[in-house]
Legacy VTK file of the C-alpha trace (Angstrom):
# vtk DataFile Version 3.0
C-alpha trace
ASCII
DATASET POLYDATA
POINTS 93 float
0.000 0.000 0.000
1.679 3.218 -1.091
1.291 6.490 0.764
-1.011 7.996 -1.874
-3.735 5.419 -1.174
-3.761 6.012 2.605
-6.576 8.195 3.900
-5.541 11.502 5.440
-7.219 10.753 8.752
-4.825 7.860 9.396
-1.886 10.252 9.123
-3.654 12.662 11.485
-4.218 9.847 13.995
-0.545 8.869 13.753
0.558 12.443 14.407
-1.924 12.751 17.270
-0.645 9.569 18.901
2.961 10.763 18.632
1.979 14.165 20.048
0.091 12.620 22.990
2.989 10.272 23.665
5.467 13.185 23.827
3.089 15.231 25.988
3.008 12.251 28.356
6.817 11.814 28.337
7.464 15.517 28.888
4.772 15.672 31.581
6.243 12.727 33.480
9.740 14.209 33.185
8.537 17.583 34.466
6.649 15.933 37.320
9.696 13.930 38.441
11.922 17.019 38.285
9.290 18.899 40.301
9.349 16.122 42.916
13.147 16.444 43.128
12.850 20.187 43.724
10.102 19.689 46.296
12.164 17.067 48.099
15.055 19.502 48.290
12.840 22.341 49.564
11.363 20.126 52.287
14.833 18.927 53.323
13.768 15.356 52.651
16.224 12.519 52.108
16.806 12.714 48.346
18.054 9.173 47.851
14.750 7.658 46.690
13.763 10.678 44.623
17.106 10.892 42.888
17.211 7.137 42.345
13.762 7.110 40.775
14.559 10.074 38.546
17.852 8.557 37.380
15.961 5.487 36.184
12.533 6.775 35.163
13.428 9.805 33.048
15.839 7.971 30.697
13.416 5.046 30.414
10.507 7.283 29.384
12.693 9.232 26.934
14.057 6.019 25.419
10.572 4.579 24.965
9.406 7.848 23.421
12.334 7.970 21.013
11.948 4.317 20.013
8.221 4.684 19.366
8.823 7.861 17.346
11.464 6.018 15.329
8.999 3.183 14.672
6.230 5.565 13.581
8.592 7.425 11.252
9.866 4.126 9.838
6.322 2.909 9.224
5.438 6.203 7.571
8.400 5.896 5.206
7.371 2.353 4.372
10.688 0.798 5.302
12.244 1.516 1.912
15.472 3.267 1.200
17.998 1.526 3.419
18.017 -1.832 1.648
17.346 -3.796 4.806
15.833 -7.179 4.174
16.459 -7.116 0.463
18.399 -9.892 -1.222
21.675 -9.071 -2.912
21.029 -9.547 -6.623
24.321 -8.303 -8.048
25.707 -10.514 -10.787
29.352 -9.453 -10.430
29.977 -11.200 -7.097
32.551 -14.002 -7.193
LINES 1 94
93 0 1 2 3 4 5 6 7 8 9 10 11 12 13 14 15 16 17 18 19 20 21 22 23 24 25 26 27 28 29 30 31 32 33 34 35 36 37 38 39 40 41 42 43 44 45 46 47 48 49 50 51 52 53 54 55 56 57 58 59 60 61 62 63 64 65 66 67 68 69 70 71 72 73 74 75 76 77 78 79 80 81 82 83 84 85 86 87 88 89 90 91 92
C-alpha cells in the first residue's frame, strides 16, 4: 500500500498519537523534576527521589524515542535503506 492510497485521517491519527505520547513523556519528566525540587525544599532525604529520577526519566525518553522512530519508519514504508532485500548483483565471485 503506497502512501497515496492512505486516507488523510490515518496520518492525522498517527501524528496525534505521537503528540500525545510526547506530551506524556514531557509531563512525566517535568513531574519527576518537580518532585526532586520539592524534596530539596522540604529537606527530605533525596536518595529515593534521585534514584527514581535517574531510572525513570531515561526510560521514558528512550521509549518515546523508540516509538517515534517506529512511527517514522512505518510512515516511510521501510524503503530506502536496503534492509531485508536480497543481494542480486551478478558481479559477485
